[in-house]
N, CA, C and O atoms as CSV, one atom per row, in Angstrom:
chain,resi,resn,atom,element,x,y,z
A,1,MET,N,N,0.838,-1.183,0.000
A,1,MET,CA,C,0.000,0.000,0.000
A,1,MET,C,C,0.883,1.246,0.000
A,1,MET,O,O,1.922,1.288,0.659
A,2,ALA,N,N,0.465,2.223,-0.725
A,2,ALA,CA,C,1.227,3.473,-0.824
A,2,ALA,C,C,1.144,4.251,0.484
A,2,ALA,O,O,0.098,4.308,1.130
A,3,ASP,N,N,2.246,4.835,0.848
A,3,ASP,CA,C,2.290,5.650,2.055
A,3,ASP,C,C,1.973,7.090,1.655
A,3,ASP,O,O,2.858,7.848,1.260
A,4,LEU,N,N,0.712,7.447,1.763
A,4,LEU,CA,C,0.253,8.751,1.283
A,4,LEU,C,C,0.813,9.903,2.111
A,4,LEU,O,O,1.051,10.985,1.574
A,5,TYR,N,N,1.027,9.691,3.405
A,5,TYR,CA,C,1.597,10.732,4.262
A,5,TYR,C,C,3.002,11.079,3.790
A,5,TYR,O,O,3.349,12.253,3.663
A,6,LEU,N,N,3.805,10.060,3.533
A,6,LEU,CA,C,5.177,10.278,3.078
A,6,LEU,C,C,5.196,10.936,1.702
A,6,LEU,O,O,6.001,11.834,1.452
A,7,LYS,N,N,4.327,10.498,0.826
A,7,LYS,CA,C,4.261,11.093,-0.515
A,7,LYS,C,C,3.855,12.563,-0.445
A,7,LYS,O,O,4.382,13.388,-1.193
A,8,ALA,N,N,2.931,12.894,0.441
A,8,ALA,CA,C,2.499,14.285,0.591
A,8,ALA,C,C,3.643,15.148,1.119
A,8,ALA,O,O,3.847,16.266,0.645
A,9,LEU,N,N,4.389,14.634,2.096
A,9,LEU,CA,C,5.528,15.372,2.629
A,9,LEU,C,C,6.584,15.597,1.557
A,9,LEU,O,O,7.120,16.698,1.429
A,10,GLN,N,N,6.878,14.566,0.794
A,10,GLN,CA,C,7.899,14.681,-0.248
A,10,GLN,C,C,7.455,15.642,-1.349
A,10,GLN,O,O,8.270,16.389,-1.891
A,11,SER,N,N,6.194,15.622,-1.670
A,11,SER,CA,C,5.677,16.523,-2.693
A,11,SER,C,C,5.760,17.979,-2.228
A,11,SER,O,O,6.177,18.856,-2.984
A,12,GLU,N,N,5.359,18.228,-0.971
A,12,GLU,CA,C,5.441,19.583,-0.439
A,12,GLU,C,C,6.893,20.052,-0.375
A,12,GLU,O,O,7.190,21.210,-0.671
A,13,ARG,N,N,7.796,19.149,0.013
A,13,ARG,CA,C,9.206,19.487,0.104
A,13,ARG,C,C,9.767,19.860,-1.268
A,13,ARG,O,O,10.505,20.835,-1.405
A,14,LYS,N,N,9.410,19.077,-2.267
A,14,LYS,CA,C,9.892,19.336,-3.624
A,14,LYS,C,C,9.420,20.696,-4.135
A,14,LYS,O,O,10.192,21.439,-4.741
A,15,ALA,N,N,8.161,21.014,-3.891
A,15,ALA,CA,C,7.614,22.299,-4.334
A,15,ALA,C,C,8.269,23.466,-3.588
A,15,ALA,O,O,8.601,24.486,-4.191
A,16,LEU,N,N,8.451,23.311,-2.279
A,16,LEU,CA,C,9.091,24.371,-1.500
A,16,LEU,C,C,10.535,24.578,-1.917
A,16,LEU,O,O,11.004,25.711,-2.017
A,17,TRP,N,N,11.237,23.483,-2.159
A,17,TRP,CA,C,12.635,23.594,-2.554
A,17,TRP,C,C,12.750,24.334,-3.886
A,17,TRP,O,O,13.633,25.174,-4.060
A,18,ALA,N,N,11.867,24.022,-4.813
A,18,ALA,CA,C,11.881,24.702,-6.105
A,18,ALA,C,C,11.609,26.199,-5.932
A,18,ALA,O,O,12.261,27.027,-6.568
A,19,THR,N,N,10.669,26.538,-5.092
A,19,THR,CA,C,10.352,27.939,-4.821
A,19,THR,C,C,11.560,28.658,-4.225
A,19,THR,O,O,11.904,29.768,-4.634
A,20,CYS,N,N,12.193,28.009,-3.256
A,20,CYS,CA,C,13.357,28.613,-2.609
A,20,CYS,C,C,14.496,28.831,-3.600
A,20,CYS,O,O,15.171,29.860,-3.568
A,21,ARG,N,N,14.701,27.865,-4.466
A,21,ARG,CA,C,15.774,27.989,-5.453
A,21,ARG,C,C,15.480,29.086,-6.468
A,21,ARG,O,O,16.369,29.867,-6.808
A,22,LEU,N,N,14.244,29.152,-6.956
A,22,LEU,CA,C,13.891,30.146,-7.965
A,22,LEU,C,C,13.943,31.570,-7.416
A,22,LEU,O,O,14.381,32.494,-8.100
A,23,LYS,N,N,13.496,31.732,-6.187
A,23,LYS,CA,C,13.465,33.067,-5.590
A,23,LYS,C,C,14.759,33.421,-4.879
A,23,LYS,O,O,14.971,34.576,-4.509
A,24,GLY,N,N,15.624,32.435,-4.685
A,24,GLY,CA,C,16.883,32.692,-3.991
A,24,GLY,C,C,16.673,33.084,-2.538
A,24,GLY,O,O,17.332,33.992,-2.031
A,25,LEU,N,N,15.756,32.398,-1.869
A,25,LEU,CA,C,15.421,32.754,-0.492
A,25,LEU,C,C,16.559,32.389,0.462
A,25,LEU,O,O,17.158,31.321,0.340
A,26,PRO,N,N,16.854,33.275,1.405
A,26,PRO,CA,C,17.945,33.019,2.350
A,26,PRO,C,C,17.519,32.062,3.459
A,26,PRO,O,O,16.331,31.828,3.680
A,27,ARG,N,N,18.515,31.516,4.148
A,27,ARG,CA,C,18.218,30.693,5.316
A,27,ARG,C,C,17.515,31.550,6.349
A,27,ARG,O,O,17.823,32.731,6.510
A,28,GLY,N,N,16.576,30.949,7.040
A,28,GLY,CA,C,15.828,31.701,8.036
A,28,GLY,C,C,14.500,32.225,7.523
A,28,GLY,O,O,13.684,32.716,8.302
A,29,SER,N,N,14.274,32.127,6.221
A,29,SER,CA,C,12.986,32.552,5.682
A,29,SER,C,C,11.941,31.480,6.053
A,29,SER,O,O,12.303,30.327,6.288
A,30,PRO,N,N,10.668,31.845,6.105
A,30,PRO,CA,C,9.634,30.880,6.499
A,30,PRO,C,C,9.623,29.611,5.636
A,30,PRO,O,O,9.396,28.510,6.139
A,31,GLU,N,N,9.870,29.779,4.345
A,31,GLU,CA,C,9.865,28.612,3.459
A,31,GLU,C,C,11.017,27.670,3.788
A,31,GLU,O,O,10.840,26.452,3.808
A,32,ARG,N,N,12.187,28.229,4.043
A,32,ARG,CA,C,13.348,27.398,4.372
A,32,ARG,C,C,13.163,26.718,5.725
A,32,ARG,O,O,13.585,25.577,5.911
A,33,LEU,N,N,12.535,27.414,6.666
A,33,LEU,CA,C,12.261,26.806,7.973
A,33,LEU,C,C,11.270,25.651,7.834
A,33,LEU,O,O,11.386,24.638,8.524
A,34,ARG,N,N,10.311,25.810,6.950
A,34,ARG,CA,C,9.336,24.734,6.704
A,34,ARG,C,C,10.047,23.524,6.097
A,34,ARG,O,O,9.698,22.386,6.412
A,35,LEU,N,N,11.031,23.750,5.238
A,35,LEU,CA,C,11.808,22.645,4.676
A,35,LEU,C,C,12.491,21.847,5.777
A,35,LEU,O,O,12.518,20.618,5.724
A,36,VAL,N,N,13.036,22.526,6.764
A,36,VAL,CA,C,13.701,21.857,7.885
A,36,VAL,C,C,12.686,21.019,8.659
A,36,VAL,O,O,12.985,19.892,9.053
A,37,GLU,N,N,11.487,21.564,8.879
A,37,GLU,CA,C,10.435,20.825,9.574
A,37,GLU,C,C,10.041,19.566,8.798
A,37,GLU,O,O,9.885,18.493,9.380
A,38,ILE,N,N,9.886,19.709,7.495
A,38,ILE,CA,C,9.494,18.575,6.662
A,38,ILE,C,C,10.578,17.501,6.679
A,38,ILE,O,O,10.273,16.312,6.770
A,39,ASP,N,N,11.847,17.915,6.592
A,39,ASP,CA,C,12.946,16.951,6.647
A,39,ASP,C,C,12.915,16.169,7.956
A,39,ASP,O,O,13.150,14.961,7.964
A,40,ALA,N,N,12.626,16.854,9.059
A,40,ALA,CA,C,12.556,16.185,10.359
A,40,ALA,C,C,11.392,15.194,10.396
A,40,ALA,O,O,11.524,14.098,10.940
A,41,LYS,N,N,10.272,15.574,9.826
A,41,LYS,CA,C,9.109,14.670,9.798
A,41,LYS,C,C,9.391,13.444,8.934
A,41,LYS,O,O,9.016,12.329,9.298
A,42,ILE,N,N,10.044,13.641,7.801
A,42,ILE,CA,C,10.386,12.517,6.930
A,42,ILE,C,C,11.352,11.569,7.639
A,42,ILE,O,O,11.197,10.350,7.560
A,43,ALA,N,N,12.343,12.123,8.327
A,43,ALA,CA,C,13.307,11.304,9.053
A,43,ALA,C,C,12.633,10.531,10.180
A,43,ALA,O,O,12.923,9.353,10.390
A,44,ALA,N,N,11.736,11.190,10.900
A,44,ALA,CA,C,11.018,10.518,11.987
A,44,ALA,C,C,10.126,9.408,11.440
A,44,ALA,O,O,10.009,8.340,12.042
A,45,HIS,N,N,9.515,9.664,10.324
A,45,HIS,CA,C,8.646,8.663,9.705
A,45,HIS,C,C,9.462,7.444,9.239
A,45,HIS,O,O,9.024,6.303,9.384
A,46,ALA,N,N,10.634,7.701,8.687
A,46,ALA,CA,C,11.486,6.596,8.235
A,46,ALA,C,C,12.026,5.800,9.418
A,46,ALA,O,O,12.147,4.577,9.342
A,47,ALA,N,N,12.350,6.489,10.511
A,47,ALA,CA,C,12.873,5.808,11.692
A,47,ALA,C,C,11.802,4.953,12.357
A,47,ALA,O,O,12.103,3.937,12.983
A,48,ARG,N,N,10.576,5.366,12.218
A,48,ARG,CA,C,9.453,4.631,12.802
A,48,ARG,C,C,9.205,3.322,12.052
A,48,ARG,O,O,8.523,2.429,12.555
A,49,GLY,N,N,9.755,3.219,10.868
A,49,GLY,CA,C,9.571,2.007,10.074
A,49,GLY,C,C,8.330,2.047,9.216
A,49,GLY,O,O,7.711,1.020,8.938
A,50,SER,N,N,7.976,3.247,8.802
A,50,SER,CA,C,6.794,3.561,8.011
A,50,SER,C,C,5.605,3.010,8.671
A,50,SER,O,O,4.492,3.163,8.166
């Protein structure tokens, strides 16, 4: 079965990363902070064993 939570996180991360790259947003901006949060959630989800 597909892990929809993980797919949603990865999709949001990909879109945010593209936005940050295109706009050249600095560290500390809300979008970059959200990327850090998403990375932590993905890592926690992987450590949990999906």
